[in-house]
C-alpha positions in Angstrom: 89.5 78.5 64.3 89.2 81.8 66.1 86.0 83.7 65.4 84.3 87.0 66.5 82.7 85.3 69.5 86.1 84.2 70.7 87.4 87.8 70.5 84.4 89.0 72.3 84.8 86.6 75.2 88.6 87.2 75.5 88.0 91.0 75.5 85.6 90.5 78.4 88.2 88.4 80.2 90.7 91.2 79.7 88.3 93.8 81.1 87.7 91.6 84.1 91.5 91.2 84.6 91.9 94.9 84.6 89.6 95.2 87.7 92.5 93.7 89.7 94.7 96.7 89.0 96.6 97.8 92.1 95.4 94.7 94.0 97.3 91.6 92.7 101.0 92.3 92.9 103.3 90.4 93.2 100.8 88.2 91.2 99.6 89.0 87.7 96.2 90.4 86.8 94.0 87.6 85.3 90.5 87.4 84.1 88.5 84.3 83.1 85.1 83.7 81.3 83.3 80.3 81.0 81.1 80.0 77.9 78.6 77.2 77.2 76.4 77.2 74.1 77.3 80.8 73.4 76.3 81.9 76.9 78.5 83.2 79.7 77.9 80.8 82.6 80.8 82.0 84.9 83.3 84.7 85.2 86.0 85.9 87.6 89.2 87.8 88.2 92.1 87.6 90.6 91.7 90.0 93.5 95.0 89.6 95.3 97.7 87.2 96.8 96.1 84.3 98.5 92.7 84.9 96.9 91.2 82.5 94.4 92.5 82.7 90.9 90.3 83.9 88.1 89.7 80.4 86.7 88.5 79.2 90.1 86.2 82.1 90.5 84.6 81.5 87.1 84.3 77.7 87.8 82.6 78.4 91.2 80.1 80.8 89.6 79.3 78.4 86.8 78.9 75.4 89.2 77.6 72.4 87.2 77.4 74.5 84.0 81.2 74.4 83.8 81.1 70.8 82.4 81.5 71.0 78.7 82.1 74.7 78.7 84.9 76.7 77.0 87.3 78.7 79.3 88.7 82.0 78.1 91.6 83.1 80.3 94.0 86.0 79.9 97.1 84.1 81.2 98.2 80.5 81.1 96.7 78.6 84.0 99.1 77.8 86.8 100.3 74.3 87.4 102.1 74.7 90.7 101.1 74.9 94.3 101.6 78.4 95.7 99.4 80.4 98.1 96.5 78.6 96.3 96.2 75.2 94.6 97.0 74.8 90.9 94.3 76.0 88.5 95.0 73.2 86.0 93.6 70.7 88.4 90.5 72.8 89.0 90.0 73.0 85.3 90.3 69.3 84.8 88.1 68.4 87.7 85.2 70.5 86.5 85.1 69.1 83.0 85.9 72.1 80.9 86.0 71.1 77.2 88.4 73.7 75.8 90.8 76.4 77.1 91.6 79.5 75.1 94.4 81.5 76.7 95.8 84.9 75.7 99.4 84.8 76.9 101.8 82.3 78.3 103.0 82.8 81.9 106.2 84.8 81.6 107.6 83.3 84.8 110.6 81.3 83.6 110.0 78.7 86.3 106.5 77.8 85.3 106.1 79.0 81.7 104.4 76.4 79.5 103.7 74.0 82.4 100.0 74.8 82.6 99.4 74.4 78.9 101.4 71.2 78.8 99.4 69.7 81.7 96.1 70.5 80.1 97.1 69.1 76.7 98.5 65.9 78.2 95.1 65.5 79.9 93.4 65.6 76.5 91.9 69.1 76.6 91.9 71.3 73.5 94.1 74.3 74.2 94.4 77.4 71.9 96.9 80.2 72.7 97.8 83.6 71.5 94.3 85.3 71.3 94.9 89.0 72.1 98.3 88.1 73.5 99.7 91.6 73.0 96.9 93.2 74.9 97.3 90.6 77.7 101.0 91.1 77.9 100.6 94.9 78.0 98.2 94.5 80.9 100.8 92.6 82.9 104.0 94.3 81.7 105.1 95.0 85.3 104.6 91.4 86.4 106.5 90.2 83.3 109.5 92.4 84.0 109.4 91.5 87.7 109.5 87.7 87.2 111.9 88.0 84.2 114.5 90.3 85.7 113.9 90.6 89.4 113.4 94.3 89.2 110.2 96.5 89.0 108.8 98.1 86.0 109.9 101.8 86.2 107.4 104.4 84.8 108.5 108.0 84.8 105.7 110.5 84.9 106.2 114.2 84.2 103.8 117.1 83.9 105.3 119.6 81.5 104.7 122.7 79.4 104.8 122.5 75.6 108.4 123.6 75.8 109.4 120.8 78.2 109.5 122.7 81.5 108.4 121.1 84.8 108.5 124.3 86.9 109.1 128.0 86.6 112.5 129.4 87.3 111.8 129.9 91.0 110.6 126.3 91.3 106.9 126.8 91.4 105.0 124.0 89.5 101.4 124.2 90.8 99.7 123.7 88.6 101.1 123.2 85.1 98.4 120.7 84.1 94.7 120.8 84.7 92.4 119.0 87.1 91.6 116.1 84.8 95.2 115.3 84.2 96.0 115.5 87.9 93.1 113.1 88.6 94.5 110.7 86.1 97.9 111.0 87.8 96.3 109.9 91.1 94.8 106.9 89.3 98.4 106.0 88.2 99.5 106.2 91.8 96.7 103.8 92.8 97.9 101.3 90.2 101.6 101.4 91.4 103.2 99.6 94.3 105.4 102.6 95.2 105.8 106.2 94.2 109.3 107.7 94.2 110.7 111.2 94.2 114.1 112.8 94.9 114.8 115.0 97.9 114.8 118.0 95.6 111.1 117.5 94.8 110.4 117.2 98.6 112.2 120.5 99.2 110.4 122.4 96.4 106.9 120.8 96.5 106.6 119.1 99.9 104.4 116.3 98.4 102.4 113.7 100.3 102.5 111.1 97.5 99.2 109.7 98.6 96.3 108.7 96.4 93.5 111.3 96.4 90.3 112.0 94.4 90.0 108.5 93.0 88.4 105.4 94.5 90.9 102.8 95.8 88.5 99.8 94.9 90.5 97.5 97.1 93.9 98.6 95.8 96.7 98.9 98.4 98.1 102.4 98.9 101.5 102.7 97.3 104.7 102.9 99.4 106.3 106.4 99.3 110.0 106.6 98.6 112.5 109.5 98.7 115.9 109.2 97.1 118.1 111.2 99.5 121.7 110.2 99.5 122.8 112.2 102.5 119.4 112.2 104.3 119.1 116.0 104.0 115.3 115.9 104.1 113.7 118.6 106.2 112.1 117.1 109.3 109.1 119.4 109.0 108.3 118.0 105.5 105.2 115.9 105.1 107.0 112.7 104.1 109.3 113.0 107.1 106.3 112.6 109.4 106.1 108.9 108.5 102.8 107.1 109.0 100.8 105.1 106.5 101.4 104.4 103.6 104.9 103.4 104.4 107.6 106.0 103.8 111.1 104.9 102.8 114.3 107.0 102.6 116.8 105.6 100.1 120.3 106.7 101.3 123.9 106.2 100.4 126.7 105.4 102.8 127.4 108.9 104.1 123.9 109.6 105.4 123.1 111.4 108.7 122.8 108.6 111.3 121.4 110.9 114.0 118.6 112.1 111.7 118.0 108.5 110.6 117.3 107.4 114.2 114.9 110.2 114.7 113.0 109.3 111.5 112.9 105.6 112.5 111.0 106.7 115.6 108.4 108.1 113.2 108.2 104.7 111.5 110.1 105.9 108.5 112.2 103.1 107.0 115.8 103.9 106.1 116.9 101.9 103.1 120.7 101.8 102.5 120.9 101.0 98.8 124.6 101.2 98.1 126.6 104.0 96.6 127.7 105.0 93.1 129.7 108.1 92.6 128.6 109.5 95.9 124.9 109.0 95.2 122.4 106.2 95.8 123.0 103.2 93.5 119.7 103.3 91.6 120.1 99.8 90.1 120.7 98.3 93.6 117.8 100.3 94.9 115.5 98.8 92.3 116.6 95.3 93.3 116.0 96.0 96.9 112.5 97.3 96.2 111.7 94.2 94.2 112.6 92.1 97.2 109.9 94.1 99.0 107.4 93.1 96.3 107.5 96.5 94.5 106.5 95.3 91.1 105.6 98.6 89.5 107.5 101.8 90.5 106.1 105.2 89.5 108.7 107.9 89.5 107.4 111.5 90.0 110.8 113.0 90.6 112.3 116.1 89.2 114.9 116.4 86.4 117.8 115.2 88.7 116.3 111.8 89.5 114.6 111.4 86.1 117.9 112.1 84.3 119.9 109.7 86.5 117.4 106.9 85.8 117.6 107.5 82.0 121.4 107.7 82.1 121.5 104.2 83.6 118.9 102.8 81.2 116.5 102.0 84.1 113.3 103.6 82.6 110.8 101.3 81.0 107.8 103.5 80.4 107.2 107.3 80.1 104.0 109.2 80.8 104.2 112.9 79.7 101.3 115.2 80.6 101.7 118.2 78.3 99.9 121.4 79.0 98.9 123.9 76.3 101.3 126.6 77.6 105.0 127.5 77.3 107.4 129.4 79.6 110.0 130.4 77.0 112.5 130.6 79.8 115.7 128.7 79.2 116.6 128.8 83.0 113.3 127.1 84.0 114.0 123.5 84.7 113.3 120.9 82.0 112.0 117.4 82.7 115.2 115.8 81.6 118.8 117.2 81.5 122.4 116.4 82.0 123.2 114.6 78.7 125.6 115.8 76.1 124.1 115.1 72.6 126.2 116.0 69.6 124.1 114.3 67.0 120.4 113.3 66.8 121.4 109.7 66.6 122.4 109.9 70.3 118.8 110.6 71.4 116.9 108.4 73.8 114.4 106.5 71.6 110.7 106.0 72.5 107.9 104.0 71.0 104.6 105.9 71.3 101.9 103.6 72.7 99.0 105.9 73.3 97.9 109.5 73.0 94.9 110.9 74.7 93.2 114.2 75.6 92.7 115.0 79.3 90.7 118.2 79.4 93.0 120.8 77.9 96.1 118.7 78.3 97.5 115.8 76.3 98.9 112.5 77.7 101.6 110.8 75.7 102.4 107.2 76.8 105.7 105.7 75.5 107.5 102.5 75.8 111.3 102.8 76.2 112.5 99.3 77.3 111.4 95.8 76.9 114.0 94.6 79.3 
């Protein structure tokens, strides 16, 4: 029977798991806590591919105290040999008495295998404690292993009347400092940040992480969707360097410019063509093959609307400033659809609302793949 102490220990395991944000992909974030006689004797979290899994870290910290302890872990322990040995064997070897896990491993190839192995060995196993919270933490991993494509989060900073820039294109700054700092935290947690070439022309962004600690996270790749490769060579992203810059192009791109950019260590990614533009669905598949598990889109209305039109957006983050332009010719964050009836609207499910200084952040779920 699940009690308050079980909830407390699993919440601690979830907090530990979240410490791996931006570090673990293509692996999931996992936290583990070992408890004996009501006392935490070991804890750990996964810090990245090839590093010890959370269960192993907790077992090592507990040492001999692991025998007879209860293990709280946010994800089903693995039962296969990958970059590291299976966690189920480590659990059995140390003499853990009971395993309480939050969520099953969503990977179709291994789901249920870890739990089954432990049960067959005679361990008491309980599952489903704070499962929704654990799945939300690893939503990107779940989509990646289930569909072979990254989780796509669209982020937009808008006025109260939905504008992303003034009529002339100026957008600095619509939101305040606290909201912008949070946006950099989002970049740190993503594997790649993507914009369209129009955003490069108007804002000349760097797409780097600034003003927040990396805490071991890998800097996200920087991606520009540019069908014809029309990017200005004096733009910041055209200079290449680290983190990696990728230009996603369609078939009719400028080959001469591409060779010049390659000499700057810019990667040219030909992602197929659809109606004269980059095939966005194929682009996502190619990015997944490069271990992009979570893609953050900071593009303007052209790229954002194209992703929505193809049903490729999973999450939406709207930073709303307490101001309005009242100018119908100022660009809105989404456009291009013809809606004759409210029933044709794109539906969201609000997940969270928070205040960031003067601004409001609305977090929404759009797809569950």
